[in-house]
C-alpha positions in Angstrom: 0.0 0.0 0.0 1.0 3.6 -0.5 1.4 5.5 2.8 2.2 9.1 3.8 2.9 10.6 7.3 2.4 14.3 8.0 3.9 15.9 11.1 5.6 19.3 11.5 8.3 17.8 13.7 11.2 16.1 12.0 12.0 13.7 15.0 8.4 12.5 14.7 8.8 11.8 11.0 12.1 10.0 11.7 10.5 7.9 14.4 7.6 6.9 12.1 10.0 5.9 9.3 12.0 3.7 11.8 8.7 2.2 13.2 7.5 0.9 9.8 10.8 0.1 8.2 10.2 -3.6 8.3 6.5 -3.5 7.2 6.7 -5.3 3.8 3.1 -4.3 2.8 4.1 -0.7 2.6 5.1 -0.2 -1.1 5.9 3.5 -0.8 6.3 5.8 2.2 6.5 9.6 1.9 7.0 12.0 4.8 5.8 15.6 5.0 6.4 18.4 7.5 3.8 20.6 5.7 0.2 19.9 5.2 0.0 21.8 1.9 2.9 19.8 0.5 1.1 16.5 1.5 -2.1 17.7 0.0 -0.4 18.5 -3.3 1.2 15.0 -3.3 -2.1 13.3 -2.9 -3.5 15.2 -5.8 -0.8 13.8 -8.1 -0.1 10.3 -6.6 -2.0 7.4 -5.2 -2.2 7.4 -1.4 -4.0 4.5 0.4 -3.3 5.5 4.0 -2.4 8.9 5.5 -1.1 9.1 9.0 -1.7 12.7 10.2 -0.6 14.7 13.2 -3.3 16.8 14.7 -1.5 19.9 16.1 0.4 21.5 13.2 0.9 25.1 12.3 -1.1 26.4 9.4 -3.4 23.6 8.2 -4.6 21.6 11.2 -4.8 17.9 11.0 -8.6 17.8 10.9 -8.7 20.4 8.1 -6.0 18.5 6.2 -8.0 15.2 6.5 -11.1 16.9 5.3 -9.2 18.2 2.2 -7.8 14.7 1.6 -11.4 13.3 1.6 -12.6 16.1 -0.8 -10.0 14.9 -3.4 -10.2 11.1 -2.7 -13.0 9.8 -0.6 -11.4 6.4 -0.4 -8.2 7.6 1.4 -7.8 6.1 4.9 -6.8 8.7 7.5 -5.2 7.7 10.8 -4.6 10.5 13.3 -1.4 10.4 15.3 -1.4 12.8 18.2 -0.6 13.4 21.9 -4.0 14.9 22.6 -6.8 12.5 23.3 -9.5 15.3 23.3 -9.6 15.2 19.5 -10.9 11.6 19.3 -14.5 12.5 18.7 -13.5 15.2 16.1 -11.6 12.5 14.2 -14.7 10.5 13.5 -16.3 13.6 12.1 -14.0 13.4 9.1 -14.5 9.7 8.7 -11.1 8.7 10.1 -10.1 5.1 10.0 -8.1 5.2 13.2 -6.6 7.2 16.0 -3.2 6.6 17.7 -1.9 8.3 20.8 1.8 9.3 21.1 4.0 7.7 22.1 2.9 4.8 20.0 4.4 1.3 19.5 5.2 -0.7 16.4 2.2 -2.8 17.3 -0.1 0.3 17.4 0.8 1.2 13.9 0.6 -2.4 12.7 -2.9 -2.6 14.1 -4.0 0.5 12.2 -2.4 -0.7 8.9 -4.1 -4.0 9.2 -7.4 -2.2 9.8 -6.8 -0.2 6.6 -5.9 -3.2 4.6 -9.1 -4.9 5.7 -11.0 -2.1 4.0 -11.0 -2.0 0.2 -8.1 0.3 -0.8 -8.5 2.7 -3.7 -5.6 1.4 -5.8 -6.5 -0.3 -9.0 -4.6 -3.1 -10.7 -3.8 -1.5 -14.1 -1.6 -3.5 -16.5 -0.3 -1.9 -19.7 1.3 -3.9 -22.5 3.4 -2.2 -25.1 5.1 -5.3 -26.7 4.3 -5.8 -29.5 1.2 -3.5 -29.4 -0.8 -1.5 -26.9 -3.2 -3.4 -24.6 -4.7 -2.2 -21.3 -6.4 -4.2 -18.6 -8.0 -3.1 -15.3 -8.4 -5.8 -12.6 -8.0 -8.4 -15.3 -10.6 -6.9 -17.7 -9.5 -5.6 -21.0 -10.1 -1.8 -21.4 -11.3 -0.7 -24.8 -10.6 2.9 -25.8 -12.8 3.9 -28.7 -11.2 6.2 -31.3 -7.7 5.8 -32.7 -6.3 9.2 -31.4 -7.3 8.9 -27.7 -5.8 5.4 -27.7 -2.6 6.7 -29.4 -2.4 9.5 -26.9 -2.4 7.0 -24.1 0.3 5.0 -25.8 2.4 8.2 -26.1 1.9 9.1 -22.4 3.0 5.6 -21.5 6.1 5.9 -23.7 7.1 9.3 -22.2 6.4 8.2 -18.6 7.6 10.7 -16.0 8.9 13.0 -18.7 5.3 13.8 -19.9 4.4 15.8 -23.0 3.4 19.3 -23.9 0.5 19.8 -26.3 3.1 20.7 -29.0 4.9 17.4 -28.5 1.7 15.5 -28.6 0.6 17.2 -31.8 4.0 16.5 -33.4 3.5 12.8 -32.8 -0.3 12.4 -33.3 -0.7 14.8 -36.2 2.7 15.2 -37.8 1.3 16.7 -41.0 -0.7 19.5 -39.2 0.6 22.8 -38.1 0.5 23.6 -34.4 -2.2 26.3 -34.7 -5.2 27.0 -32.6 -7.4 24.5 -34.4 -4.9 21.7 -33.9 -4.4 22.6 -30.3 -8.1 22.5 -29.8 -8.1 19.0 -31.4 -5.4 17.9 -29.0 -7.4 19.2 -26.0 -10.5 17.4 -27.2 -8.6 14.1 -27.7 -7.1 14.4 -24.2 -10.6 15.0 -22.7 -12.0 12.0 -24.5 -9.2 9.8 -23.2 -9.7 11.2 -19.7 -13.4 10.5 -19.8 -12.9 6.9 -20.8 -10.4 6.3 -18.0 -12.7 8.1 -15.5 -15.6 5.9 -16.5 -13.4 2.8 -15.9 -12.5 4.1 -12.4 -8.9 4.9 -13.2 -9.0 8.6 -14.2 -6.4 9.3 -11.5 -3.6 7.9 -13.7 -3.6 11.1 -15.7 -2.3 14.4 -14.4 -1.6 17.8 -15.8 1.0 20.2 -14.3 3.1 23.1 -15.6 1.6 22.8 -19.1 2.5 19.1 -19.4 0.4 16.0 -19.3 1.7 12.9 -17.5 0.9 9.3 -16.8 1.4 8.4 -13.2 3.8 5.6 -13.8 3.6 4.3 -10.2 -0.1 3.5 -10.8 0.5 0.9 -13.5 2.3 -2.3 -14.2 3.9 -1.8 -17.6 6.2 -4.1 -19.6 8.2 -1.1 -20.8 8.9 0.2 -17.3 9.9 -3.3 -16.2 12.4 -3.6 -19.1 13.9 -0.2 -18.4 14.3 -1.1 -14.7 16.4 -4.1 -15.6 13.7 -6.9 -15.2 15.3 -9.8 -17.1 12.1 -11.7 -17.4 10.4 -8.7 -19.1 13.5 -8.2 -21.3 13.2 -11.7 -22.6 9.7 -11.0 -23.9 10.9 -8.2 -26.2 11.2 -9.6 -29.7 12.1 -6.4 -31.6 8.6 -5.0 -31.7 7.3 -2.2 -29.5 4.1 -0.2 -30.0 4.4 -1.3 -33.6 1.3 0.5 -34.8 2.9 4.0 -34.1 5.8 5.4 -36.2 6.9 7.8 -33.4 7.6 4.7 -31.2 10.7 3.8 -33.4 13.0 5.9 -31.2 12.1 3.9 -28.1 12.1 0.7 -30.1 15.7 1.4 -31.1 16.7 1.9 -27.5 15.1 -1.4 -26.5 16.8 -3.2 -29.5 20.2 -1.9 -28.4 19.5 -3.3 -24.9 18.6 -6.6 -26.5 21.8 -6.7 -28.5 23.9 -5.8 -25.4 22.5 -8.7 -23.5 23.5 -11.2 -26.2 
């Protein structure tokens, strides 16, 4: 599961990191001293469980939890505080748990087990790029009507954390068109159509826009391309010289994968 902990005191963050260090069910752990920074993170990344201190300058723990819930109603919030008087308030924001400081490893383990018992918001999304694009959600194939929305998803997968600008997207999807207002409108419409399909399938959170770039949240998906690039030898064995073969712009990446194949032999 994906976990964050928010506390304005660095020793408290260090203690939490040490406490959960051996919990193998925590896939990612991110620590924040600032509620606003934590809130921004949850808007761009999947968070299953948020451990939140109550007494913090600026955005109080209760207010932060309420904002988390506005963005993602499925997020599990566990309050960690030295003040027991907030217990009743915690349930007002639909908290999953409440831990008093100083806590033990067993206290945190109990809360994580409680969160795991509830359905977590993460989806199992698998994206295949070799030899062609295929997407499945929880084992069910996802069909994307329309060639361009589908191609745009493939491009976002290819670019990963780098993302794309509208100009870069236009260059790949419509190489024969000029980057004018009409084509930019076409790109925006294509992106909205793709976003609508993903939202309808319950995985709209895998797309994000920031600083005039569109991104795929790579941490949300299991993708053969990302496995190959990370050095997964089993995934590398499945590459046969073909990658997103339906798209000409994919040749640059295919060349990279082919060079990796040759280097292994």
